N, C-alpha and C positions, 0 to 999 in steps of 0.2 A: 513381688514388690507391691508395696502399698503406699500410695501418696496421700498425705493428709491435706486438708484445705490450707491454702496459703494464709499467712498472717501479715497483713500490711504493716509497714513501719511508717509512721507519720512524724515528720520533723516538728518539734515544738521549740519555742524560744523562752518560755516562762512556765516553770512548774506550777506556780500559783494560778495563772490563767488557764492552764490545762486542767488542773483540778476543778476549778470553778465550772468550766465548760463540760468536760467529760463526766465528772462524778456528780457534781451538784445539779447540773442542767440535764444532761442526757441520761443520767441514772446508771452509769457504769460503776464497777467496783474495781479496786486495785487487787490484782492477783499476786504480784510481786514487784519489787523495785530493786535496782542495782545502781551503785556508785562505786567507782574504783577507790575513792576515799572521800571523807567529808568535804563538802564544798565543790565537788566535781559535778559535772552534768549528770542528770538522771536518765536512766533507761528503764522503762516500766512496761509491764503487761497489764492491760485492763480488759474487762469483759462485761458483757450483758447478754444473758442467755447463751446461745452458741457463738455469738460474735466476739471475736478476739482481735485486739489491736495492740501493737507495740508503739509506744511514744518515746521519742529520743530527742534529747537536747544536744547530742553529739554531732558536731560538724561532719558532713559527708555521709551520714546514715540514710538520709532520704532527701527528696526534693520538695521544698515548700510549694504549695499549690497543687498537690495531688488530689485525685478524686477516688473515693471508694464507693462502689456500687453495692448496696445491701439489700438483697431480696428479703422480704418479710411478709408477715400477715399481721393484721390488726393496726394498720396505719392510722385509722381514725382515732383509736384509743390512745396510741402513742402521741399523736399530735395534741390531743386534749390534755394528756399528762404534761407535755412540755409547756403548753400555753398556761397551764395552771401554776407553773413554777415562776412565771413573770420574770424570766431571765432578761436582764437589761439590754443585751445585745442581739437578741434574735426572737422573732415572732414567726415561727415556721408556718408555711401554708402548703397545701397539697395541690399539685397540678395534675390534670388529666393528660397523659401522654398516650401515644399509639400502643405502647407496650404495657401500660398500667398506670396506677396512681402513684405519683412520686412526690416526695418531700425532701428537698435539698437544703442542707444546713451547712454553713461555712463555720469552721472553727476560728479561733482568734489568730491563727497563723496562716490563713489562706487555703487550708485544706478543705475539701468538700466531702460531705457524707451524703450520698443519694440513697435514701430509704425508699424502696419501691415495692408496692404490692402489685405484682404482675397480673395481667389479664389472663383468663383461662384460654 
């Protein structure tokens, strides 16, 4: 048996707001999108590096207000990249925690991404 890393599903309520936040601000790319027919809610996979997320407009797929913990390296460079984009709704900062340096960013739907460069 081989278990792969889990892929969090995050509930979204606006495809446009999700694209602005995840693609334009955070720098993810769309891997694929699915709709049962035109005008129906979107279900999509996005990624950046090895991080993969599923975004869903479908009722019942996920609970708004979830948190995803993202272990990473290069948190200072990522913060500088994000600040340089001048995103209207977020100016992320880095906090020193007992377990490492952490940058928490909330998406437009109340979900939180905790990027963390963990201490050795």
